[in-house]
TORZABA-996211 format. One record per residue (C-alpha): z, x, y; residue in three letters; residue number from 0. Coordinates in steps of 0.02 Angstrom, whole numbers. Layout:
c3:c1:c2:aa:i
Z:X:Y:ALA:NUM .
...
***
This chain:
c3:c1:c2:aa:i
2415:7782:4071:MET:0 .
2478:7677:3932:THR:1 .
2660:7673:3889:THR:2 .
2774:7595:3785:ALA:3 .
2956:7631:3740:SER:4 .
2931:7605:3580:SER:5 .
2779:7688:3556:GLY:6 .
2789:7873:3457:PRO:7 .
2848:8005:3564:SER:8 .
2763:8177:3628:ARG:9 .
2866:8259:3524:SER:10 .
2827:8164:3358:ALA:11 .
2743:8261:3222:SER:12 .
2659:8211:3052:ALA:13 .
2725:8305:2883:ALA:14 .
2774:8453:2980:GLY:15 .
2578:8472:3053:GLU:16 .
2579:8591:3199:ARG:17 .
2435:8476:3251:ILE:18 .
2483:8280:3192:PRO:19 .
2335:8172:3175:VAL:20 .
2349:7986:3123:ARG:21 .
2230:7872:3096:VAL:22 .
2252:7692:3164:LEU:23 .
2116:7599:3079:GLY:24 .
1927:7605:3097:GLY:25 .
1873:7763:3206:PRO:26 .
2028:7765:3304:THR:27 .
2122:7913:3286:VAL:28 .
2285:7995:3376:LEU:29 .
2282:8170:3388:ILE:30 .
2422:8276:3464:GLU:31 .
2373:8434:3543:TYR:32 .
2438:8558:3655:GLY:33 .
2560:8451:3731:GLY:34 .
2415:8313:3749:LEU:35 .
2378:8148:3664:ARG:36 .
2193:8112:3633:PHE:37 .
2124:7929:3559:LEU:38 .
1967:7925:3492:THR:39 .
1846:7768:3483:ASP:40 .
2000:7651:3524:PRO:41 .
1981:7490:3434:THR:42 .
2131:7370:3413:PHE:43 .
2063:7195:3432:ASP:44 .
2104:7092:3260:GLY:45 .
1995:7034:3119:PRO:46 .
1840:6932:3173:GLY:47 .
1657:6927:3207:ASP:48 .
1589:7029:3334:TYR:49 .
1406:7003:3399:PRO:50 .
1308:7140:3469:ALA:51 .
1175:7113:3592:PRO:52 .
1040:7156:3465:SER:53 .
1084:7009:3385:GLY:54 .
1176:7091:3220:ARG:55 .
1362:7039:3177:VAL:56 .
1498:7159:3147:LEU:57 .
1642:7084:3056:THR:58 .
1795:7165:3073:LYS:59 .
1922:7134:2920:THR:60 .
2094:7220:2962:ALA:61 .
2203:7246:3112:PRO:62 .
2253:7413:3176:PRO:63 .
2403:7509:3115:LEU:64 .
2468:7484:3306:VAL:65 .
2432:7385:3454:THR:66 .
2396:7454:3619:PRO:67 .
2564:7423:3681:ALA:68 .
2643:7513:3554:GLY:69 .
2543:7661:3559:LEU:70 .
2634:7772:3675:GLY:71 .
2546:7864:3824:PRO:72 .
2380:7908:3805:VAL:73 .
2308:8066:3913:ASP:74 .
2127:8070:3851:VAL:75 .
2010:7970:3755:VAL:76 .
1869:8028:3662:LEU:77 .
1742:7904:3640:LEU:78 .
1588:7959:3529:SER:79 .
1504:7804:3617:HIS:80 .
1524:7634:3679:ASP:81 .
1378:7532:3622:GLN:82 .
1441:7452:3444:HIS:83 .
1589:7357:3442:ALA:84 .
1664:7457:3289:ASP:85 .
1686:7600:3411:ASN:86 .
1731:7530:3561:LEU:87 .
1808:7340:3557:ASP:88 .
1884:7232:3699:HIS:89 .
2053:7292:3691:SER:90 .
1976:7467:3701:GLY:91 .
1883:7428:3842:ARG:92 .
2026:7376:3916:ALA:93 .
2139:7534:3867:LEU:94 .
2010:7642:3959:LEU:95 .
2064:7585:4142:ALA:96 .
2249:7644:4090:ASP:97 .
2211:7827:4026:VAL:98 .
2166:7983:4149:PRO:99 .
2021:8046:4078:ARG:100 .
1878:7979:3953:THR:101 .
1735:8086:3887:PHE:102 .
1587:8006:3824:THR:103 .
1403:8017:3819:THR:104 .
1307:8014:3971:PRO:105 .
1226:7844:3925:ALA:106 .
1400:7759:3902:ALA:107 .
1485:7839:4044:ALA:108 .
1330:7761:4148:GLY:109 .
1373:7594:4071:ARG:110 .
1549:7587:4084:LEU:111 .
1587:7682:4241:GLY:112 .
1756:7694:4306:GLY:113 .
1838:7845:4242:ALA:114 .
1738:7881:4099:THR:115 .
1664:8070:4114:GLU:116 .
1472:8102:4031:PRO:117 .
1478:8262:3934:LEU:118 .
1303:8332:3868:THR:119 .
1299:8439:3696:PRO:120 .
1404:8605:3711:TRP:121 .
1468:8556:3891:GLN:122 .
1656:8612:3919:CYS:123 .
1792:8538:4014:VAL:124 .
1973:8617:4024:ASP:125 .
2123:8508:4036:LEU:126 .
2284:8571:4108:PRO:127 .
2427:8584:3964:ARG:128 .
2603:8529:4019:PRO:129 .
2654:8698:3955:ASP:130 .
2547:8796:4093:GLY:131 .
2397:8831:3967:GLY:132 .
2228:8745:3954:THR:133 .
2154:8651:3807:VAL:134 .
1948:8650:3811:THR:135 .
1858:8493:3759:VAL:136 .
1689:8523:3711:THR:137 .
1561:8392:3679:ALA:138 .
1479:8412:3495:ALA:139 .
1313:8352:3456:PRO:140 .
1299:8210:3351:ALA:141 .
1154:8097:3283:LEU:142 .
1187:7915:3236:HIS:143 .
1068:7902:3083:GLY:144 .
904:8000:3045:PRO:145 .
788:8101:3159:GLU:146 .
721:7970:3279:GLY:147 .
862:7838:3275:CYS:148 .
903:7851:3470:GLU:149 .
804:7729:3535:PRO:150 .
878:7584:3420:LEU:151 .
1051:7646:3399:VAL:152 .
1083:7749:3549:GLY:153 .
1164:7917:3580:GLU:154 .
1333:7974:3513:VAL:155 .
1433:8124:3537:THR:156 .
1578:8218:3451:GLY:157 .
1710:8339:3508:PHE:158 .
1781:8502:3487:LEU:159 .
1968:8554:3544:LEU:160 .
2024:8731:3571:THR:161 .
2161:8826:3644:SER:162 .
2190:9005:3650:PRO:163 .
2355:8986:3540:ASP:164 .
2300:8833:3436:LEU:165 .
2179:8807:3303:PRO:166 .
2013:8720:3338:ALA:167 .
2002:8533:3288:VAL:168 .
1828:8442:3275:TYR:169 .
1801:8255:3296:VAL:170 .
1614:8210:3215:SER:171 .
1597:8037:3313:GLY:172 .
1488:7929:3230:ASP:173 .
1373:8073:3145:ASN:174 .
1256:8069:3006:ALA:175 .
1178:8248:3020:SER:176 .
1239:8392:2916:LEU:177 .
1104:8491:3006:ALA:178 .
1213:8459:3161:LEU:179 .
1373:8501:3068:VAL:180 .
1285:8685:3023:GLU:181 .
1249:8714:3211:GLU:182 .
1438:8662:3252:ILE:183 .
1495:8790:3108:ALA:184 .
1381:8931:3173:ALA:185 .
1482:8917:3333:ARG:186 .
1671:8866:3269:TYR:187 .
1693:8893:3091:ALA:188 .
1821:8894:3004:PRO:189 .
1912:8765:3111:VAL:190 .
2082:8686:3052:ASP:191 .
2059:8511:3056:THR:192 .
1898:8406:3045:ALA:193 .
1925:8225:3091:VAL:194 .
1774:8153:2996:LEU:195 .
1705:7989:3038:PHE:196 .
1635:7911:2871:ALA:197 .
1606:7756:2784:GLY:198 .
1417:7757:2737:ALA:199 .
1365:7608:2867:PRO:200 .
1170:7585:2840:ARG:201 .
1029:7496:2942:LEU:202 .
913:7393:2873:ALA:203 .
788:7436:3012:ALA:204 .
804:7633:2961:LEU:205 .
754:7596:2785:ASP:206 .
932:7577:2748:ASP:207 .
973:7777:2807:ALA:208 .
1133:7812:2841:LEU:209 .
1217:7798:3008:LEU:210 .
1360:7882:2976:VAL:211 .
1416:8022:2834:LEU:212 .
1467:7955:2674:ASP:213 .
1595:8019:2561:GLY:214 .
1479:8161:2478:ALA:215 .
1411:8188:2677:GLY:216 .
1596:8209:2730:ALA:217 .
1642:8345:2586:ALA:218 .
1481:8441:2625:ALA:219 .
1532:8453:2809:ALA:220 .
1711:8506:2780:ALA:221 .
1639:8643:2663:ALA:222 .
1503:8688:2803:LEU:223 .
1667:8693:2937:LEU:224 .
1776:8788:2831:GLY:225 .
1914:8653:2868:ALA:226 .
2095:8691:2831:ARG:227 .
2139:8498:2831:ARG:228 .
2012:8350:2842:VAL:229 .
2054:8187:2921:VAL:230 .
1942:8040:2845:ALA:231 .
1905:7897:2997:ALA:232 .
1794:7768:3029:HIS:233 .
1793:7712:2815:CYS:234 .
1913:7559:2820:ASP:235 .
1924:7394:2919:SER:236 .
1748:7332:2943:TRP:237 .
1624:7248:2818:ALA:238 .
1475:7334:2861:HIS:239 .
1536:7503:2793:PHE:240 .
1468:7519:2616:THR:241 .
1604:7654:2567:GLU:242 .
1778:7647:2578:GLY:243 .
1916:7787:2583:ARG:244 .
1911:7786:2388:GLU:245 .
1721:7849:2406:HIS:246 .
1788:8015:2511:VAL:247 .
1934:8048:2400:VAL:248 .
1816:8039:2246:ARG:249 .
1686:8153:2337:ALA:250 .
1821:8280:2389:PHE:251 .
1884:8278:2203:GLY:252 .
1712:8331:2140:GLU:253 .
1685:8453:2264:ALA:254 .
1838:8529:2244:GLY:255 .
1930:8499:2394:LEU:256 .
2040:8381:2369:LEU:257 .
2183:8463:2417:ASP:258 .
2108:8470:2610:ARG:259 .
2104:8287:2635:LEU:260 .
2248:8230:2730:GLN:261 .
2335:8073:2628:PRO:262 .
2304:7908:2713:ALA:263 .
2447:7842:2815:ASP:264 .
2572:7751:2704:PRO:265 .
2569:7597:2799:VAL:266 .
2397:7553:2760:ARG:267 .
2367:7530:2578:PRO:268 .
2216:7624:2473:GLU:269 .
2060:7524:2491:ALA:270 .
***
């Protein structure tokens, strides 16, 4: 388990929230839920170029807000996928070895091995809480682009966190499909907190179709889910994102949902 005395404590809270959520940069988000600390898509490397096996180069433009050493204890990693450096980088891969549980897609678990555990859409795992209760982690369907994109970009997953005495949390992962959000909403809406990956990355090989939601799509997803609070992630720190947080803010304002959007961490200036 990753530990550091200088990291945030288990009792830390953000703005009085019952479920503290903090975006650490890109898709990396720390969620405190039911006494457990969940980390999404760990990316802690510094700025630079990250070549992919396909030949595409992804360029990181900003460092994370904290280092793995300053992160504090992590109980579970929720990994949407492993095949892209903007969702799992070198430091993130190293961190997985120190985390007791990592949930991801079957394809990613097969590649990563170790303690990674595969989840298929709607599959659930119950985790013991420090107080004696349980947290249920459910894999949510996700699509990293338009229909039929999987042979090119690979499979991805989202997640839901639920517990009998806590409101639900949805983590979208790199999802571009509002149709899948509708399916999730049909089962779980309203959710309390939606951690929505945005940034509107596009791929020429898919006719510049969205690979992840844009700002308008994130606002539409928030409305479908009936989310009380939305945490926008995956919309900073990488050059291939075609939208930044300011586009998400604008879209939520235009949709009349700005009061649901959690403010950016004050340490990171608005883009």
